[in-house]
N, C-alpha and C positions, 0 to 999 in steps of 0.2 A: 754734434760731436759723433764721429763714426766709432764703430766698435773697437778698432785698433787704437784709436786715440784714447778711448775710455780705459783700455787695458794699460797703455803706456802711462797715462796720468795716475792710475791706481797704483802702479808699481812705484812711480816717483813719489807719490804721497805717503806710501808706506814707510819710507825712510826719512820722512821729515823729522820725526823724533826718534833718532836712532836708538837711544837707551831704552825708551819705553817699548819700542818694537822688538828689540833684542831680548828683553826680559820675557815678553809674551811668547816669542819664538822658542825660547829655552823651555818654557813651561810645556809647550806643545811637543817639543823635542823629547822630553822625558816620557810622555805617554806613547808617542810613536815608536820610540826606541824599545820600550818594554813590550809593546804589542807585537812588534816585528820579531823580537826574540822568542816570545812565547809561542807565536804561530810557527816559527821555525822548529822549535822543540817538538810540537805536536806533529808537524809534517815529517820530521826525522824519525820519530818513534813509529809512526804509522807506516812509513815506507819499510822500516826494518821488520816490523811484525808481518806485513804482507809478504816480504821476501822470505821470511822464515817459514811461513805457511806454504809458500810456493815451492821452496826447495825440499821441504819434508815430503811432499808428494803423497800425502796420505789423506786426501779429501774424503774418501769413502770409508773411513774407519771410526768406530766408536771405542772408547776406553770405558768398559763397563764394570761397575762395582755394585755391591748390595747397597741399597739406599739406607742411609743412617737414620735411626729413629730420632725425631725432634721432640723434645719435651721442654716444658717451661722451666725457667731457672729456679723457680720456687718448689718444683716437684720433689727435689731431693734425689738421692741415689736410686737408680733403676735396679730392680731385682733381677738376678741372673737367671736366664732361661737357657738350658743347654741347646734347645732347638733353634733359638734365634740370636743369642748373644754372640758377639764376635770376640776377636782377640786384639790386644793392644799392640800397635805397630808404629814404627818410625820410618817406614819405607818412603819412597818418593811419591807414593800415591796419597799421602796425607801427612800433616805435620806430626812431630813427636807427641805421643800421648793420644793420638786419634784412635778411636775404636772402629775397626773396619771388619765387617762381617764377611766371612769366607763364602765363596761361591762353590757349591757342590756340583757334582755331575748332573744332577737333576736341573740345576739352574742353567747350566750350559745348554741342556736340551730345550728348556723353555725359551731361552733367548734365541736359539737357533731356529725355533719353530715360529717365531714372530714374523708376521708379514713384512717384507722389506729387508729382512736380514738374510744375507747370502750365505755367510759362514761365521762360525765363532770358534775361537781357539783360546785356551787358558794360558796365562802367563805364569811361568814358574820362576819364582824369585830366587836368585843366587847371590851370595855375598862372598866374593873372592877375598883372599888375604892380600895377595900381591901379584905383580907381573914381573917376570925376570927375563933378562936378556942373556945372550950367550956367555957374557963375562961373569954372570952370577949376581949382578946388581939387582936388588929387589926394590920395588916401589909400590906403595899402597895403590889399590886399584878398585874400581867399581864398574859394574855393567848396567847400562840402561835397559830396563826390563822391556821397554816398548821399541827397542832398536830394530827388531825383526820386521816391523811393519812401517817404519819410516824410511825416508830417503835421505841419506847423509849429504851434507854440503862438502863434496870431496875436494881435497887439494892434490890427491894422487890416488892411483889405483881404480878400483871398481866397487860397485855396491855389493852388499851381502847377498848370497844366493840361498834363499830359504829352503830350496829343495835339495841342496847338495848334502851328501853324507860326510863331507870334509868339515872339520871344525874350523870355522872362519871367524876372524876377529877384525873389527873396524877400530883402528887405533886413533885416539885423539891426537891432534898435531902437537900438543904440549908434551907428549911422551916420546916423541921421535928422537930428540937430542939426548935426553937422559938415558934412553935405552941403547945408545951408542950408534945410532944410524946417522949417516952423513947428510941425508936429506929425506924429505917425505917419500920421494920415489924409491930411494934406497931401502926403505922399510918394507915396501910392498913385496910379497913373496917370501919374506923371512918368517922363521918360526920362533915363537916366544912361549915361555912356560908360565902357567897361571897356577898359583897355589891356593888351595881352598881347604878349610877345616870342616870335618863332618861333625855330626851331632854327638859323637863319642869322644871328640877331641883329637882325632887323628888327622894329620894333614896329608893331603893328596896333591899331586901335580898333574895338570892336564895341559897338553901341548896344543897350540892353535896356530894357524897360518894367517898372517896379516894380509888381507886382500885389498885394503884401502886405508887411507889416512883422511880423517874428517876434521873440518874446522869446528871449533866449539861455538855453541850458540845458546839461546835461551833454553831450548829443550834438549839439546844434545849434550847432556851432562853424563859423563862416564863413557865407557867404550861400548861399541856395538858388537853383538854376537848373533850368529845365525842359529836356527833351531837345533842343529847338530851339536854345536858347542854348548848351548844352554842345557841340552839333555845330558851331556857328559858331566858338566859341572853340577847339575842337580842330582844326578845319580851319585857322584862322589860326595856331595854334601849330605845325602841321606845316610851314608855309611852302610849301604846295603840293606837298610831296614825298609821294608815295604809295608804298606797298609792297604786294606781293602777299601777304606774310606779315603777318598781324595778330595781335597779342598784347595781353592786358589783364591788369592786376594783380588786378582784382576783378570778380566778376560778381554780379548780383542775381537770385536764384532765387525765384520765387513758388511756394509749395507749396499743396496742397489745404487750405483753411481749416477743413474739417470733421475734419481729423486730430486724434486725441486726443493727450494729452501723451506717452503711450507710443509712439504712431505717429510723432510728431515725433522722438522720441529714436531710434527705429528707422531713420528716414529719414536722420538724421545719421550713424548707424553705417554705413548703406549707402554714403553718399558718402565716409565716411572709408575704407572698405575699397577704394574706387576711387581713393584718393589725394587727396581734397579735404577741406578743413576748412570746415564750415558752422556759422555762428553766427547766432542771431536777435538783434534789437536788445535784447530782454530779457536775453539772455545777456551782452551787453556791459555793461549796467547792473548785472546780477547780480554781475559780478566786482567792481565798485565796492562793492556792498552787502556782499559777503563780507568785504572788507577792513575796512569799518566795523564789521561784526558781530564780527570778531575783536578789534578795539580795544575795543568795548563789553564783550566777554566778559572781557578782561583787567581792565578797570576794575571790572566786577562782582565779580571775584575779590578785588580789594582791599577792596571793600565788605563782602564776606562775612567776610574776615579781621577787619575791624573789628567786625563783629557777633559773631564768636566770642570776641574779646577782651571785648566787652561782656557776653557770657553769663557769663564767669568773674566779672565784676563783680557780676552779679545773684546768682550763687551766694554770693559773699563777703558781699554785703549781707544776704541772707536768713539765712545761717548765723549771722552776728553778731546778727541780730534774734532768731532762735530762742534763742540763748544768753542774751541780755539779758532775754528774756521767759519764761524757764523757769518761774518761779513763777506767772506769769500763765497759762501753758498748763496747768500743774497745777491751778490754780483753775478754769479753764474745764472741764477734764475731770472734776474733782471735782463740779462742778455739773451734770454730765450731758451735756456736749458730747461727741459721739462722735469717734473718731479720724479718721473720714472727713471730718467737718466741719472739724476742725482742719487736715487736709491741704488741703481746699478753700480755707480762709481764706488759707493761706500761698501756695497756687498763684495765687489771685486777686491777691494783692499783687504777685507776679512779673508777672502779666499787665498790671496797672495800670502798673507801671514800664515794661514794654515798649510799652504803648500811648502813654504820655506821650512817650517818646523817639522813637518812630516817627512819631507824629502831628506833633510839633514839627519833626522833621527833614524830613518830606515837605512840610509847610506852608512852611518856609523855602526849601526847594529850589524849590517852585513859584513863590514870590514872586520870588526872585532870578533863577531860570531864565527866567521870563517877561520880566523886564527885559533880561537878557542876550541872549535870543533876538531881542527887538525891536531892540536896539542893533546886533547883528550883521546882521540882515536889512536895516537901513538903511545899513550901513557896509561891513564886510569882505565880506559875502555878498550885496551888492546886485546883483551880476552874475548871481545865480541866483534870479530872482523865483519866489515860491511856496515857497521852502525855509524851513521853520521848524525850525531845527537842534535845538530842544528842544520836543518835543510831549508835553504831560502828559495822558495818558489816564486817566480816572477808574478804569477797571478795573485798570490797571497800578499806580496809586497805592494803591488798596485792597489789591492783592496784596502790595505791600511792607509795608503796615501789618500785615496778617494774618500774613505770614511772620515779621516781627519779634516779634509777640505769641506766635506758636508757639514761636520760639526762647526767648523769655522764660519761657514755661510749662515747657518742657523743662528749662531751667536751674534753675527753682524746684522741680523734682521732688525732688531730694535733700534740700534743707532742709525741704520740706514733709513728706517721709516721716519725717525725724528728729523733727519736731515732733509728728507723729501718733503716734509710738511712745513718746512720753514717758510714764513712769509717774507718775500724779498724786501719789502719796504722796512719792516721791523728789523730784519737781519742787517740791512745797511746802516741802521741807526745804532746797532749793538756796539757797546764799548768794551 
């Protein structure tokens, strides 16, 4: 029997017991469906994270803070030390209630003198009250402290100019319509007013020119401001009170862009040994991706469990088929079919069952997943433009199908071996 005849016979034999085969295929379908969806989630999130890092364009930047002291949970409260203790903050650099030690001018000097660091600049935190359009409508407002070193994902206009003396603002696209602009492009070049209250309780107004409109993303929370606008807002917030002692919660350190991955890791270790925590923007997004990958891994585990259960179904289906076709197997061997070809025939039947279940499961997953991804992109996830929560890659889908077919082949090994070892004389006598 030639190879194509073996394949045709295997396909035909698969549907001899339609109900039994259908139930086995459905069990495989569940595993393949789940595995295809979870792989699509992982691919979609990974693509979005990579795109976010790429558009930010700040691959040579560390966000540096003082390293926080780590103590055992049973140590109790830590005694206050004016020289080392920090202040309680709820800024974007840590969760509410986090103690972040301030960076002094001496710290900036130390960081800047570290081999591999090109320049270091402190970040002045400002907390505006509102932004106001020409009609007087006011909306709550915040400014991203690290916007001066990141590259926005523009929908209109241009990037912030850090060296300009003009107070420049990068407006989030969600503010365009509320502020009375007809489009993103219409907002570019317009002047808006920003209200901010100083430490004495007096409110000040600072005018800024909108130079660009940015799409919101994982890191682009709040508006962007160049150094000139940050300075004006910080001066207004201080209420004219100056201090000879300056401290900052965060510093932006530019490192040598030619450093390799190992070099960047070593530079982080150097700063860590000096008492500072340095993270790149990619590190921040990487933490999000790690959580997502963990969730995807758990879901993949459930899919594998379903496939293992389906494997037992394949074994049961083929064992029953071998038993039912004992006389047929004996007749085939009596007519000269070798044990190897009998083994191949039953192995092919297992592979056909695996292919049917995996192909149908992957196909349904792609169809339903594409619809779901579109609905989510226009609804619940509309605030994250560019995110396809389910991204179906041909290579990943092919891998799922081949994996399931391999599991099916391995599951069919025992029944195929039993069929190949049948004695033709005894098989022909089987009732």
